[in-house]
N, C-alpha and C positions, 0 to 999 in steps of 0.2 A: 449395485450402482444406482438403480432407480430409487431404492429406499433412501439412499444418501441424498439424492436430489430432492426427494419429498421432504426430508428433514430440513434441507437448505431453504426451500421456498418460504416457509413461515418465518424463518430467521431474516431473510432478505426483506420480506414484507414488513416485519416489525421494524427493521432499520429504516425503511422508507417512511413509515408512519411516524416513528419517533423523530425522524429528521425534520418533519414539518413542525413538531412541537418545539424542537430546539431552535429552529430558524425564527419562530415567533418570539422567542426569548431574546429579541434583538438588542435590547438595552445592555444586558449583561455581556453579550457577545461583543458588541462594539466597544464597550468600556475596557474589557480585558485586552482587546486588540490595540486600542489606543495606548494603553500602558506599555505594551510590548513595542509597538511600532514607533510611537512618538518620543519615547524615552530610551530608545536603543542607543547602544554605543556605535556611533557612525564609523569608528575605526574598524569595526568588524564587518562592515557591509560586504566587502570583497570576499571575506571568508564565508559568510553565509550564502553569498551568491554562488561560490564554488560548491558549497554543500548542496544547495538546491539543484544545481546542474548535475551533480554526481548521481542523483536519483535515477535518471535515465540511463547513464552509462553503466553504473554498477548493476542495476536490475536487469539490464539486457546483456551485459558482459559476463556476469558470473555463470549463467546457464550455458552460454556459448563456450566459455573456457572449460567448464566441466565436461561438456559433451565432446569437445575437441580433444581434451586430454584423455578422456575415456577411449576414444577411437584410437589414438596413438598408442596407448598402453594396453589396449584390448581389455579394458576394465569395464565390465558390464554394469557394475554398481555406479560408477561415475557417469556413464552414459545415461542410465536410468534416472539418476539424480538431476543431471542436466536437463533432461526432457521434462521431468516433473516440476522443477523450478521454473522452467520456461512456460509450461502450461499454467502454472500458478500466476505468473506475471500477466499472461494474456487474459486469464479469468478475471483477475482484479481490475485490469485496465478496461475490459469490456463492461463489467458491472458499473464501474466508476463513470464511464462515458454515458451509459444508459441513465444513471441517476442524475448526472449533470444536466442533461437535456430534458429530463422529466421534471425535475425540481426547478430548473432554470433560475437559479439565484444569482443576482448580479454580484460582481466582485465588490469588495468593501470600498475600494478607492473610487468606484463609480457612484455608489450611493452616498459615501461620505468623502467629500473632496479634501478634507484635512488629513486623511490617511495618505502616507507617502509611499507611492509605488516605486520600488527600487529594482524591479526586474519585470520581464515580459509576462503577461498573463491575459489571455484573450477569451478562453472558453468560460462557461458558467462556473460559479465558485464552489458549489456543493456537490460532492465532497472533494477534498484535495486529492487529485490524481497522483501527484508526486509522493505524498504521504502514503497513499494506498499502495503504490508500487514498492516503496521503501519497506513498509511493514510486511507486505507479501513476500518480498525477497528475504527479509530477516527471519521471518517465521518459517519459511520453507527450508532455508539453510539450517536453521536450528533444529528442525524436525529431522532433516536428513543426516546432520552431524551434531548430535546432542552432547556437545562438550562445552564447558563453561567458557573456554577461550575462543569458541566460535559464537556462542550465544551472546555473551556480554558486549563484544565490539559490534555485533550485527545490530542489536537493539539500540546501542548507544548511537550508532550512525543513523538508524531509522528515526530515532527520537529527535536528533539534531536537524535532520532534514525537515521533519514536521515543524519544529520551532522556526526554522529559517523561512518557512512559508508565511508565518505571522510577522516575523521580524522585518521581512521585505515588503509587508503590506499587501500581500496577494490573497490571503485567506483569513476568514474568521476562525476563532478557536474551535467552533463546532465543525467546521469543514475539516479541520485537521484531526479532531477526535474521531469522527466517523470514517475518515480516510484510513486511520490506523486500524479501527475495528474491521472495516471492510477488507483491508489487505491481509490482516492476520486471519480473519474468518475464511477468506478465499484459500489461503495456504492450508488451513486445517481441513477444509472441505476436499481439496485436491489430494491431500495426504490420506484421508479416510478412503476416498474412492480408489486411490492407488493400492492401499492395503487390501481392499475388497477384491480388486481385480487380481492381485497377486495370490490371494487366498483361493479364489475360484480357479485360477490357473493351476495351482498346486493340487487342488482336489481332482481336477480333470486328469492331470498327469498321474496321480495316485490311482485313480479308477482304472486307468489303462494298464 
């Protein structure tokens, strides 16, 4: 577990350093956002608003449902997966919040008044917490249930959540990109740590 954490620290440090470089590439970032936000199909605003709101409900609801179903059916695998996915979401959210207030990047509609804000967004911009949660959930579920009919819709949903954050004028493309990387990385890290713990537990049981 400690070795896994040691491996994760350089990755997170690299993300933080690279994030500063991306943020300074402001011209490209805002031009892409303007293309998405100002030329969007306004008829889809409500759909994208529903998608962006789903990030919180789905990422919190899936682990709760899995854990509850596991308890009812006495399914230890479902209970373990529910706990693991829940831990993944908490990890991604914690790192995302830490980065937000460390980088302290203003929202695009604050810096550029022409960007049309179509939903609530108050915390610092980088990275996108909704995108981070969505990709953390999608990756964690895909690792727990590696079937194409799970993986494909999970990542399709996560990708549309990320796009909705730009369509609604709430995040730069780099916010969304690093939110996705952070979410997927958090899921993989939790997955590796879980495998290590399970392996150690099996070895202890075998030694007895």
